[in-house]
ZAMARGU-4260 file (C-alpha; in steps of 0.2 Angstrom, whole numbers, plus 5000, padded with zeros to 4 digits):
<rodrens>
0) 5000/5000/5000 | 5007/5015/4994 | 5010/5031/5010 | 5002/5047/5003 | 5014/5062/4997
5) 5020/5077/5008 | 5027/5092/5002 | 5043/5101/5015 | 5048/5116/5010 | 5068/5119/5014
10) 5083/5125/5004 | 5096/5117/4991 | 5110/5111/4997 | 5123/5116/4981 | 5131/5136/4980
15) 5127/5152/4989 | 5112/5157/4980 | 5100/5148/4994 | 5086/5144/4982 | 5069/5138/4989
20) 5065/5119/4987 | 5049/5109/4988 | 5051/5090/4993 | 5038/5078/4988 | 5041/5063/5000
25) 5031/5048/5007 | 5037/5052/5025 | 5051/5039/5022 | 5059/5042/5004 | 5062/5060/4994
30) 5051/5057/4979 | 5054/5072/4970 | 5059/5091/4971 | 5053/5108/4963 | 5058/5125/4966
35) 5048/5136/4980 | 5036/5149/4970 | 5037/5158/4987 | 5056/5159/4995 | 5063/5178/4989
40) 5079/5170/4981 | 5073/5160/4967 | 5054/5163/4964 | 5051/5144/4959 | 5067/5143/4949
45) 5079/5129/4949 | 5095/5124/4941 | 5100/5109/4933 | 5108/5103/4949 | 5095/5106/4962
50) 5082/5101/4950 | 5090/5082/4951 | 5091/5083/4970 | 5080/5072/4971 | 5091/5059/4962
55) 5104/5061/4972 | 5112/5053/4986 | 5111/5034/4981 | 5113/5024/4998 | 5125/5013/4994
60) 5135/5028/4994 | 5130/5033/5009 | 5139/5029/5028 | 5124/5021/5037 | 5135/5017/5053
65) 5148/5022/5065 | 5164/5012/5057 | 5182/5011/5067 | 5199/5007/5065 | 5208/4998/5078
70) 5226/5002/5071 | 5233/5010/5059 | 5232/4996/5042 | 5218/4988/5048 | 5201/4989/5040
75) 5188/4999/5048 | 5173/4988/5059 | 5155/4993/5063 | 5154/5000/5079 | 5143/5006/5089
80) 5141/5026/5092 | 5143/5025/5110 | 5160/5014/5107 | 5166/5028/5095 | 5162/5043/5101
85) 5170/5035/5118 | 5186/5032/5107 | 5188/5048/5102 | 5183/5056/5117 | 5198/5046/5126
90) 5209/5049/5111 | 5207/5068/5111 | 5207/5068/5128 | 5225/5058/5131 | 5231/5070/5116
95) 5227/5085/5122 | 5235/5079/5139 | 5251/5074/5133 | 5253/5088/5121 | 5241/5102/5122
100) 5226/5108/5114 | 5234/5116/5098 | 5240/5094/5095 | 5221/5095/5089 | 5211/5102/5076
105) 5196/5104/5064 | 5194/5107/5047 | 5174/5110/5043 | 5164/5116/5028 | 5152/5125/5020
110) 5140/5115/5018 | 5136/5114/5037 | 5123/5122/5042 | 5123/5138/5056 | 5120/5127/5070
115) 5133/5113/5065 | 5145/5127/5064 | 5140/5135/5080 | 5142/5118/5091 | 5161/5115/5083
120) 5168/5132/5088 | 5160/5129/5106 | 5170/5115/5106 | 5186/5120/5099 | 5187/5137/5107
125) 5178/5137/5124 | 5181/5118/5129 | 5196/5111/5122 | 5205/5130/5119 | 5212/5128/5103
130) 5211/5141/5088 | 5213/5126/5076 | 5197/5126/5067 | 5196/5129/5049 | 5182/5129/5035
135) 5183/5123/5016 | 5177/5141/5014 | 5195/5146/5017 | 5196/5139/4999 | 5183/5150/4992
140) 5178/5167/5001 | 5191/5170/5013 | 5197/5185/5003 | 5182/5191/5001 | 5181/5192/5018
145) 5194/5202/5021 | 5190/5212/5007 | 5175/5218/5015 | 5182/5220/5032 | 5197/5228/5025
150) 5189/5243/5014 | 5172/5243/5024 | 5174/5238/5043 | 5164/5222/5042 | 5161/5205/5029
155) 5143/5211/5025 | 5140/5212/5006 | 5129/5226/5005 | 5118/5221/4990 | 5102/5208/4988
160) 5097/5198/4973 | 5085/5212/4967 | 5100/5223/4965 | 5106/5214/4949 | 5089/5217/4941
165) 5087/5236/4946 | 5109/5241/4939 | 5112/5249/4925 | 5130/5243/4923 | 5134/5226/4929
170) 5154/5222/4933 | 5154/5201/4932 | 5173/5197/4937 | 5182/5178/4939 | 5166/5171/4938
175) 5156/5159/4924 | 5142/5163/4934 | 5131/5155/4921 | 5138/5139/4928 | 5143/5141/4946
180) 5125/5154/4953 | 5115/5148/4937 | 5100/5154/4944 | 5103/5172/4949 | 5111/5174/4930
185) 5094/5169/4926 | 5088/5185/4931 | 5103/5194/4925 | 5096/5189/4906 | 5078/5193/4911
190) 5084/5208/4915 | 5093/5211/4901 | 5080/5207/4890 | 5068/5217/4897 | 5082/5231/4899
195) 5093/5231/4883 | 5100/5246/4888 | 5108/5239/4904 | 5127/5237/4899 | 5137/5220/4904
200) 5153/5217/4905 | 5161/5202/4909 | 5180/5202/4913 | 5187/5182/4912 | 5202/5176/4903
205) 5190/5162/4897 | 5175/5167/4885 | 5161/5158/4895 | 5144/5156/4893 | 5144/5169/4906
210) 5153/5181/4892 | 5140/5176/4878 | 5127/5191/4886 | 5141/5202/4889 | 5140/5220/4881
215) 5159/5220/4884 | 5171/5205/4886 | 5189/5208/4892 | 5198/5193/4891 | 5212/5197/4904
220) 5228/5188/4905 | 5226/5179/4921 | 5228/5184/4938 | 5229/5204/4931 | 5213/5209/4941
225) 5222/5223/4952 | 5230/5230/4938 | 5213/5231/4927 | 5204/5239/4942 | 5219/5254/4946
230) 5219/5257/4927 | 5200/5258/4927 | 5199/5270/4941 | 5214/5279/4933 | 5203/5282/4918
235) 5188/5287/4931 | 5198/5301/4939 | 5205/5307/4921 | 5188/5309/4914 | 5183/5316/4932
240) 5169/5302/4932 | 5171/5300/4953 | 5160/5305/4967 | 5170/5319/4977 | 5157/5322/4990
245) 5154/5306/4993 | 5173/5302/4995 | 5177/5317/5006 | 5162/5312/5017 | 5160/5295/5018
250) 5177/5287/5015 | 5197/5288/5019 | 5213/5287/5010 | 5208/5293/4994 | 5224/5303/4990
255) 5237/5289/4992 | 5225/5276/4980 | 5224/5292/4967 | 5243/5296/4969 | 5248/5278/4966
260) 5234/5274/4952 | 5242/5290/4942 | 5258/5275/4934 | 5243/5265/4929 | 5241/5271/4912
265) 5228/5266/4897 | 5244/5259/4887 | 5255/5250/4904 | 5238/5241/4910 | 5231/5238/4891
270) 5250/5227/4890 | 5249/5221/4907 | 5231/5212/4905 | 5232/5207/4887 | 5217/5220/4880
275) 5216/5234/4869 | 5215/5252/4877 | 5198/5253/4870 | 5189/5239/4878 | 5198/5248/4893
280) 5195/5264/4889 | 5176/5257/4883 | 5176/5249/4903 | 5179/5266/4912 | 5164/5274/4902
285) 5153/5259/4905 | 5155/5262/4924 | 5159/5279/4925 | 5141/5284/4913 | 5130/5274/4923
290) 5116/5279/4936 | 5119/5262/4946 | 5134/5251/4944 | 5136/5232/4953 | 5150/5223/4954
295) 5147/5201/4954 | 5164/5191/4958 | 5170/5173/4963 | 5182/5162/4963 | 5192/5170/4949
300) 5194/5184/4962 | 5196/5177/4979 | 5208/5160/4971 | 5225/5169/4970 | 5240/5175/4980
305) 5234/5192/4977 | 5215/5191/4981 | 5214/5202/4997 | 5220/5216/4985 | 5208/5212/4970
310) 5194/5214/4980 | 5200/5230/4989 | 5206/5236/4972 | 5188/5231/4967 | 5177/5239/4981
315) 5188/5256/4978 | 5180/5259/4961 | 5162/5259/4972 | 5171/5271/4982 | 5178/5282/4970
320) 5159/5281/4961 | 5148/5282/4977 | 5140/5267/4971 | 5135/5258/4989 | 5121/5259/4998
325) 5110/5264/4984 | 5098/5251/4973 | 5106/5242/4959 | 5125/5246/4965 | 5138/5239/4978
330) 5150/5226/4977 | 5143/5208/4978 | 5152/5194/4980 | 5144/5177/4976 | 5146/5165/4989
335) 5154/5147/4983 | 5142/5136/4994 | 5126/5135/5003 | 5130/5141/5020 | 5148/5148/5019
340) 5139/5166/5023 | 5134/5156/5040 | 5153/5151/5043 | 5158/5166/5043 | 5145/5172/5055
345) 5147/5160/5067 | 5166/5162/5068 | 5172/5146/5059 | 5188/5151/5047 | 5204/5152/5062
350) 5206/5168/5063 | 5188/5174/5067 | 5175/5171/5082 | 5156/5171/5083 | 5147/5187/5076
355) 5160/5192/5066 | 5173/5193/5079 | 5191/5193/5076 | 5201/5179/5087 | 5216/5191/5089
360) 5206/5203/5098 | 5208/5201/5118 | 5190/5210/5118 | 5183/5200/5107 | 5190/5184/5116
365) 5183/5191/5132 | 5165/5195/5128 | 5164/5177/5118 | 5173/5168/5134 | 5161/5177/5148
370) 5146/5174/5135 | 5151/5156/5137 | 5155/5154/5155 | 5172/5150/5152 | 5188/5157/5160
375) 5196/5164/5143 | 5199/5157/5125 | 5214/5154/5116 | 5227/5168/5112 | 5238/5157/5100
380) 5232/5159/5082 | 5224/5147/5073 | 5231/5136/5059 | 5222/5140/5043 | 5217/5124/5030
385) 5235/5126/5019 | 5245/5127/5036 | 5235/5115/5045 | 5238/5102/5034 | 5254/5106/5034
390) 5255/5104/5054 | 5246/5087/5052 | 5259/5082/5038 | 5273/5087/5050 | 5268/5077/5065
395) 5261/5095/5075 | 5244/5090/5074 | 5241/5074/5081 | 5221/5071/5080 | 5211/5078/5065
400) 5191/5081/5063 | 5183/5085/5047 | 5170/5088/5045 | 5157/5088/5029 | 5171/5091/5017
405) 5186/5082/5005 | 5200/5088/5006 | 5206/5073/4998 | 5198/5080/4983 | 5200/5100/4986
410) 5214/5105/4994 | 5230/5111/4981 | 5245/5100/4982 | 5235/5083/4985 | 5251/5073/4986
415) 5255/5081/5002 | 5238/5084/5008 | 5237/5061/5007 | 5252/5059/5012 | 5247/5071/5028
420) 5230/5059/5031 | 5240/5045/5030 | 5253/5047/5043 | 5242/5058/5056 | 5237/5047/5072
425) 5219/5049/5071 | 5207/5054/5059 | 5190/5056/5062 | 5177/5059/5048 | 5160/5065/5048
430) 5154/5062/5032 | 5136/5056/5026 | 5145/5048/5010 | 5155/5033/5012 | 5162/5037/4996
435) 5174/5051/4995 | 5192/5050/4993 | 5196/5055/5010 | 5185/5042/5017 | 5202/5028/5015
440) 5211/5040/5027 | 5196/5039/5041 | 5201/5031/5055 | 5184/5033/5063 | 5169/5035/5051
445) 5154/5045/5058 | 5139/5044/5046 | 5130/5062/5044 | 5113/5066/5040 | 5110/5075/5024
450) 5101/5085/5012 | 5082/5082/5017 | 5086/5075/5033 | 5092/5089/5044 | 5087/5104/5050
455) 5095/5122/5053 | 5097/5137/5044 | 5108/5143/5033 | 5112/5161/5024 | 5116/5164/5006
460) 5124/5179/4997 | 5112/5191/4999 | 5114/5188/5022 | 5097/5180/5019 | 5095/5167/5031
465) 5082/5151/5028 | 5076/5139/5040 | 5081/5122/5033 | 5069/5108/5037 | 5070/5089/5035
470) 5059/5081/5024 | 5062/5062/5030 | 5072/5053/5043 | 5090/5050/5039 | 5096/5033/5032
475) 5103/5018/5045 | 5112/5024/5060 | 5115/5045/5052 | 5114/5059/5063 | 5113/5077/5062
480) 5130/5084/5062 | 5125/5097/5075 | 5119/5081/5086 | 5135/5070/5085 | 5147/5085/5090
485) 5135/5089/5104 | 5136/5070/5109 | 5154/5071/5107 | 5156/5087/5117 | 5148/5078/5129
490) 5162/5065/5133 | 5174/5075/5132 | 5169/5087/5143 | 5168/5072/5157 | 5186/5068/5154
495) 5192/5087/5153 | 5180/5097/5165 | 5174/5085/5176 | 5162/5091/5187 | 5159/5107/5182
500) 5144/5115/5171 | 5139/5106/5153 | 5144/5118/5139 | 5133/5109/5128 | 5115/5106/5135
505) 5105/5107/5118 | 5090/5096/5114 | 5088/5103/5095 | 5094/5116/5083 | 5083/5130/5089
510) 5090/5130/5104 | 5109/5130/5097 | 5101/5145/5088 | 5095/5153/5103 | 5110/5153/5112
515) 5122/5160/5096 | 5112/5175/5090 | 5114/5183/5107 | 5130/5184/5102 | 5128/5196/5087
520) 5117/5205/5094 | 5123/5225/5092 | 5133/5218/5080 | 5133/5222/5062 | 5127/5205/5058
525) 5113/5207/5073 | 5102/5193/5070 | 5094/5195/5087 | 5077/5195/5082 | 5076/5182/5072
530) 5073/5163/5076 | 5067/5148/5068 | 5048/5149/5071 | 5048/5168/5065 | 5057/5162/5050
535) 5043/5151/5048 | 5032/5165/5052 | 5039/5180/5040 | 5050/5167/5027 | 5066/5170/5025
540) 5073/5186/5032 | 5091/5196/5026 | 5102/5202/5043 | 5102/5214/5050 | 5088/5207/5057
545) 5090/5215/5078 | 5076/5215/5092 | 5059/5220/5090 | 5059/5221/5070 | 5047/5215/5058
550) 5060/5213/5043 | 5078/5213/5038 | 5087/5224/5031 | 5088/5224/5010 | 5105/5233/5007
555) 5117/5241/5018 | 5125/5257/5020 | 5112/5268/5013 | 5117/5282/5027 | 5137/5282/5020
560) 5140/5275/5039 | 5152/5262/5038 | 5157/5250/5054 | 5174/5257/5056 | 5181/5266/5070
565) 5178/5283/5060 | 5162/5276/5051 | 5171/5280/5035 | 5174/5267/5020 | 5194/5264/5019
570) 5201/5267/5001 | 5215/5252/5000 | 5232/5257/4987 | 5240/5241/4985 | 5252/5238/4970
575) 5248/5225/4957 | 5259/5208/4959 | 5261/5194/4948 | 5253/5178/4951 | 5262/5163/4963
580) 5270/5156/4946 | 5273/5164/4930 | 5276/5157/4912 | 5293/5149/4910 | 5299/5138/4900
585) 5297/5121/4908 | 5280/5126/4911 | 5273/5138/4897 | 5255/5135/4900 | 5242/5142/4914
590) 5231/5129/4920 | 5213/5140/4926 | 5201/5127/4934 | 5182/5130/4937 | 5164/5123/4937
595) 5152/5113/4928 | 5136/5116/4924 | 5129/5101/4931 | 5142/5094/4944 | 5145/5101/4960
600) 5164/5102/4970 | 5169/5085/4972 | 5157/5075/4967 | 5153/5065/4983 | 5133/5070/4980
605) 5133/5075/4960 | 5140/5059/4956 | 5127/5049/4962 | 5116/5054/4947 | 5121/5046/4931
610) 5109/5060/4923 | 5120/5073/4929 | 5136/5066/4920 | 5127/5069/4903 | 5134/5084/4898
615) 5153/5083/4903 | 5155/5064/4904 | 5174/5064/4908 | 5189/5076/4915 | 5195/5083/4901
620) 5210/5097/4897 | 5205/5110/4887 | 5218/5120/4876 | 5218/5133/4860 | 5220/5125/4845
625) 5236/5136/4843 | 5243/5127/4856 | 5236/5109/4853 | 5243/5109/4834 | 5261/5118/4842
630) 5260/5098/4851 | 5253/5088/4836 | 5238/5084/4849 | 5222/5079/4843 | 5205/5080/4850
635) 5204/5065/4864 | 5219/5061/4864 | 5227/5056/4879 | 5239/5070/4888 | 5251/5071/4900
640) 5249/5087/4910 | 5266/5091/4922 | 5267/5104/4934 | 5280/5106/4948 | 5269/5095/4961
645) 5268/5081/4949 | 5259/5074/4934 | 5243/5068/4927 | 5235/5059/4911 | 5220/5063/4903
650) 5212/5066/4886 | 5214/5085/4881 | 5202/5096/4870 | 5203/5110/4857 | 5193/5126/4867
655) 5192/5141/4856 | 5186/5150/4871 | 5207/5149/4877 | 5219/5162/4871 | 5237/5154/4867
660) 5245/5151/4882 | 5230/5147/4893 | 5224/5129/4899 | 5208/5123/4908 | 5200/5108/4918
665) 5184/5107/4929 | 5188/5108/4948 | 5176/5094/4951 | 5188/5077/4947 | 5197/5070/4961
670) 5205/5052/4963 | 5186/5041/4962 | 5185/5048/4945 | 5200/5051/4940 | 5214/5042/4944
675) 5230/5050/4951 | 5224/5061/4964 | 5213/5072/4952 | 5216/5088/4946 | 5221/5096/4962
680) 5238/5088/4962 | 5243/5100/4950 | 5238/5115/4960 | 5250/5125/4972 | 5247/5130/4991
685) 5256/5147/4988 | 5242/5158/4998 | 5239/5177/5001 | 5246/5181/5013 | 5232/5191/5023
690) 5218/5179/5017 | 5226/5165/5018 | 5218/5158/5005 | 5226/5146/4990 | 5231/5151/4972
695) 5219/5136/4964 | 5217/5145/4949 | 5236/5148/4943 | 5247/5134/4940 | 5260/5133/4927
700) 5258/5117/4918 | 5267/5108/4902 | 5257/5093/4892 | 5263/5082/4881 | 5256/5068/4872
705) 5256/5050/4879 | 5256/5034/4871 | 5247/5020/4881 | 5244/5006/4867 | 5235/4996/4878
710) 5216/5001/4879 | 5200/4997/4890 | 5183/5003/4891 | 5167/4994/4898 | 5149/4998/4901
715) 5139/4991/4914 | 5120/4992/4922 | 5114/4989/4938 | 5119/4993/4957 | 5133/5007/4950
720) 5138/5012/4967 | 5142/4994/4972 | 5151/4990/4955 | 5160/5006/4955 | 5167/5004/4974
725) 5172/4985/4968 | 5178/4990/4951 | 5187/5006/4955 | 5202/4998/4965 | 5207/4987/4952
730) 5214/5001/4941 | 5227/5006/4951 | 5239/4999/4942 | 5232/5007/4924 | 5243/5022/4918
735) 5226/5031/4916 | 5209/5026/4923 | 5193/5039/4921 | 5175/5033/4927 | 5158/5039/4926
740) 5140/5037/4926 | 5128/5037/4908 | 5109/5036/4907 | 5095/5043/4911 | 5082/5027/4916
745) 5095/5015/4918 | 5111/5019/4926 | 5126/5013/4920 | 5146/5014/4927 | 5157/5019/4911
750) 5175/5014/4912 | 5188/5020/4901 | 5207/5015/4904 | 5224/5013/4898 | 5242/5006/4901
755) 5255/5001/4893 | 5256/4983/4892 | 5241/4971/4894 | 5237/4965/4910 | 5236/4947/4916
760) 5225/4935/4913 | 5221/4935/4930 | 5216/4953/4931 | 5208/4954/4918 | 5197/4938/4922
765) 5193/4948/4939 | 5186/4960/4930 | 5176/4953/4917 | 5167/4942/4932 | 5163/4958/4942
770) 5157/4966/4926 | 5146/4953/4924 | 5154/4947/4906 | 5161/4931/4911 | 5145/4920/4909
775) 5127/4918/4906 | 5121/4926/4886 | 5140/4934/4881 | 5146/4935/4869 | 5164/4935/4866
780) 5178/4938/4854 | 5194/4936/4859 | 5210/4938/4850 | 5226/4934/4862 | 5240/4934/4847
785) 5234/4953/4847 | 5228/4956/4867 | 5209/4961/4858 | 5195/4956/4867 | 5178/4959/4862
790) 5163/4954/4876 | 5144/4960/4876 | 5131/4954/4887 | 5111/4953/4879 | 5098/4951/4889
795) 5081/4953/4882 | 5087/4958/4866 | 5097/4975/4876 | 5115/4976/4880 | 5117/4977/4897
800) 5136/4975/4899 | 5149/4976/4885 | 5169/4977/4888 | 5183/4983/4874 | 5200/4975/4879
805) 5217/4980/4870 | 5207/4993/4859 | 5193/5005/4860 | 5190/5012/4844 | 5171/5006/4843
810) 5167/5011/4862 | 5156/5029/4855 | 5146/5016/4844 | 5145/5004/4858 | 5139/5016/4869
815) 5127/5023/4857 | 5118/5006/4854 | 5116/5005/4873 | 5108/5022/4873 | 5096/5017/4860
820) 5094/4998/4867 | 5096/4991/4852 | 5108/4973/4850 | 5104/4973/4831 | 5111/4960/4818
825) 5126/4973/4816 | 5132/4969/4832 | 5133/4951/4830 | 5142/4952/4815 | 5154/4966/4821
830) 5156/4954/4838 | 5160/4939/4832 | 5173/4947/4817 | 5194/4951/4817 | 5188/4970/4816
835) 5189/4982/4829 | 5184/4999/4823 | 5164/5001/4821 | 5153/5000/4804 | 5150/5014/4792
840) 5139/5027/4797 | 5143/5042/4808 | 5141/5039/4830 | 5130/5052/4838 | 5138/5061/4851
845) 5129/5058/4864 | 5129/5072/4875 | 5114/5080/4883 | 5112/5096/4880 | 5098/5099/4891
850) 5098/5089/4909 | 5079/5096/4913 | 5071/5090/4898 | 5082/5076/4891 | 5085/5084/4875
855) 5103/5079/4865 | 5115/5089/4857 | 5110/5077/4842 | 5092/5082/4843 | 5096/5099/4843
860) 5106/5098/4828 | 5092/5090/4819 | 5079/5105/4824 | 5090/5117/4816 | 5093/5109/4801
865) 5075/5107/4800 | 5074/5128/4800 | 5070/5126/4820 | 5074/5144/4827 | 5078/5146/4846
870) 5059/5149/4850 | 5055/5133/4837 | 5068/5124/4847 | 5060/5126/4866 | 5044/5122/4858
875) 5046/5106/4851 | 5060/5099/4861 | 5057/5108/4880 | 5076/5113/4879 | 5080/5128/4889
880) 5062/5130/4895 | 5065/5124/4913 | 5082/5132/4922 | 5087/5138/4905 | 5105/5134/4909
885) 5107/5127/4890 | 5099/5142/4880 | 5118/5151/4878 | 5127/5134/4869 | 5107/5132/4861
890) 5112/5149/4854 | 5130/5145/4848 | 5125/5131/4837 | 5111/5142/4829 | 5126/5153/4823
895) 5138/5137/4820 | 5124/5128/4810 | 5112/5138/4803 | 5097/5129/4795 | 5095/5121/4778
900) 5087/5134/4766
</rodrens>
């Protein structure tokens, strides 16, 4: 008997847009998801990732029970929660007693809820007495934090999403907003369509989908943002396009900056940035003459050894023109993770304390200690992410607690991260997914609740706090993060503070929020007037929301008063400095990393949904045609990519959006999906000296062709995650191995691998057994002399598994037959013949252009051939009618492939 369905309002767990979602469920299982029309962040819209949330989180990939390893080299075994947490409390207490509180550390996540963050902060600082608590937000937002604090006095984005629609001039810098924040990009597209005179400037070394909307695209050389911003200010001053009244009344430090930018003449800046003087002048003119000017930025600005300087130089433009604190204007950082803002608010970076306080301030430490009822808080500076893992590697950190993040995929210089985790005496991983790269190093794995299973609050990019609600219970014995943390803290208290009042007497997330919010009273982010119940009553609210408020604050600094010592915003005068790694003879290419449209971060969640691999199936290195021609490379060839830190093998593809000398790889592929420790094997750990944010988007590399004559390809349906876990270890001996999913209604695992010599017959036999190709209705062709084999399993006249060994020229053809559900005579004839290449006829690309409506690139191209324009394609095929992320690509196809007359 089917259970009645229910709907629970919550939020999406991906980027910092903070979209409201409606979860359809039956009380036990999540059945579907839709955008919440009443949520002011998205008004019902969702991107391809958000709209497929109900398809993610395969139970076979979930951590379901505590698992404990009782010695290095041993396998973890299932444990009870009591045994697991008692063991952890004993290890932490003993480590602290012997080596001091700074011998332990916590590395947490921008995906945690605010209440989870608060529990971790209190645990580390009030109970243990260490500032060694940092977040993966260090990798994405810490430069924005520094920029806001230094220039405006507080880490407070002053704008609202509404400003995107109200602005006359929008400057997008270092953000492929169309992929990273799609719902906001849709709002910008719609605003541009309604007001074509709105001007959009996109600054990005690549010509991305975001750049397709631009009136002006500035393809600056990577890392030259500071020079560009100073060059724009030079022109604003020269032309008199500044607001002298605002500068005199509300700012300080302008004279020093004015003197410095005199040297950033148009000719000098154009040469540094690799753009034309004309385009630089056009950019300054658009900004200087705009009634309202808004800037939007993300990782391209933040992930830099000059990230703090970039943020301040950009904010300088707003202060010089008075474009802040009014509709359609202001510097607006786009948050990377769903609750990186909540982490900043609760003090979840090593240098912060709750309520936007600084750990280095004795007064701030005293305020928080007094509120928590402890004698003092630690003075010793905490370690930021890069420093923290180096301390783990060199033995200073002896017990490490990781929650809701995957440093064995996301941190730069992965070889050293894996060495650190392997060497650490005790690693606790609090995680919803048992399949992440970090899991292999966990001495204690604690199963955490995930999206749709936990309750609390999050803050999005526009300072809007939403109530996250649970729809179903967590599977197995998984528990909410706050509950795990507080339970551990209780046990540690008994060992470290016997007989003293408990610090963690919280029965639910609302109790944590009630305690935390009073630490914000009187601060710039004052949310003391909010509660879970009030958010339920009024809807999501923007801070500040002090006691007695009836609504949140839409826009900051409207009165021109800033939370600085003198109430004035500050101009920062810092010279342009080149990125850490400059082009050199051994590494003449600059590697940039970024996001894909349908995947998110390390793919622990999106990597469980086969549909989300349809647009981009595997890790690829993108290069300009000139650079490929110079190296005699062809599309799809395997290449070796080398940096100072290591090398990686993967296919290469031509990308017309890149200038010569530049290369691009998506950030998502870790060692689980791409053998060799993934993309971040190549990136460098150098970081900004103030924000401590690493330069993940600028590494020197070289690329060369690699010859791997023996190749392997496999596709298999059914129990995808279980097969993945069983098969993945068998490819450690291969030089190259890539794993992905495919399919929509019939998910399948896809494997592509290569090596110099054929594996042993025993190894191949083990592979074929796990693929289900060893017996039963399997068609087999073997040629031992050439080390070539072909196997296809056919059930009910349909392909369900296949493999090619030795040579894989037919892989695309076979995959197409699998997608089409065909097992025709042509396949049978080819299988029993010595031919490796597929039969004649063109093989379709198989690429899914529109994930929402399952429309392939081939279907769009066929529609264009029939004479359909964009509206016709939307009406006939449905593509572009939901999230809209495919529209820029469809427009490019319309230009590239005109309709047949």
